[in-house]
N, C-alpha and C positions, 0 to 999 in steps of 0.2 A: 886448497888454501881458503877458498871463499867460505866453506862450511865452518872452518875453524874461526874465521873472523866473525861470521854471523853468530856462531855459538858464543864467542867472547862478548859480543855486542849484547846478546840477550841475557847472558848470565850477569854481566856488569849492570844492566838495567834492572834486573831483579834485585841484585845486591844493593844498588843505589836506592831503590824503592824501600827496601827494609831499613836501610840506614836513615832515610828521610822520615819514614813513619816513627822510628825510635826517637829521633831528635825532635820531631813534632809532638810526640807523646811527652817527652820531658818538658818542652816549652808549655804545653797545655797544662801540665801539672803545676808548673811555676805560676802560670796565669790564674789558676784556680786557688792558689795558696797552699797547695799540697807540699811544695818545696819552697823554702824561703828564698834561697838562691840556688843556682845550678853550678855543678862542678866545672871550673874553667877548663882544666886539662882535658876532660872528657869532650866538652863542646868543641874545643880547638881540634882535637883528634878527629871527631866526627866531621867537622867542617873540612879538614884536609882530605879525609877519605872521599868526601863528596866531590872535591875539586879533582882528585885523582880519577875518580869514576867518570866524571864528566869529560876529562881529557881522553880516557880510553874510549868512551862513547863517541866522541868527536873523531878520533883517529879511525876507529873501525867503521864508523858511519861514512867517513870520507872515502875510505877504501871501497865500500860498497856503492857509494854514490857515483864515483867517477866514471865507471863504464856505462852508467845509465843516465848521466847528467842531462843529456838532451831530452830525454823522455820525462825524467822527474821534474825538471824545471818548468814543464808545462802543466803539472798537476797541482791544483790549488791546495789539496790536502798535504802534499809534501812542503809547500811553501808555508802553510800554517804551522806544520810541525817545526820547521826551521825557525819560524818566528817565536814559537814557544820555547825552543831550546835557547835561543838568544835571550829571551826573557829570563829563563832560569840562570843563565850565566851572569847577567847583569844584576839580578836580584840576589845572587849569592854574595856579591860584593857588599850589598846593603845588610844582608843577614850577618855577615862577618863583623860589621860595625855594631849591629843591634845586640848581638849575642853577649857582648861585654856587659851590657846593662843587667842581663839576667844572672851574671856571675857576681854581681856587686850589691844589688838592691832587690828587695822583694817587690813583686809586681804591685802590691797594694800601695806602695809608697810612690808610685809613679804618677806624675800629673797626666791629665788626658792628652795633653800635647806630646807627651813621651809614649803614651800607649798607642795612639793612632798610627804612627809609622810602623810599629811592631805588628799591629793587626793587619795593616795593608800589605806589608811584606809577606807575612804568613799566608794571607789569602792569595796573593799572587803566586806564591810557591805551590800551594795546593792546586789551584786552577791550572797552572802551567804543567805540573807533573801529570795530573789527570788528562789534560788535553793532549800532551804529548803521547801518552800511552794510547789514547783513543785514536789519534791521528796515525800512529804507527800501525795499529791493528787494521785501520781502514785501507792503508796502503797495500797490505798483504803481499809485499814483495819480499 
């Protein structure tokens, strides 16, 4: 059973990474003016997929964590990874709010006060995803 859970965890992580890269690519195109606005239904679908993927990752991760909890909770790398996962979950709520802007207005029409939160949220997302992947590979469990 453990190998099925681990495989599900890894396959979901790869799927999430591909979805996030695709969504970020769309957002980057919007910021560069390649797309005036982004399709709302597609963004909402991608956002829901990411939430489902995160839920699967948390469930499978918890299954793998529980038998090793005493050991893992002493590892700074594991704690950093969990902090980054929490950051991804919190940031996804902000992205959900921010993505509406990209479906309604061209990036060029946004004031700098509207652009800054988008940039910060995007940066947090990229750093947290990369950090989570690095931490996971460093754990080697």
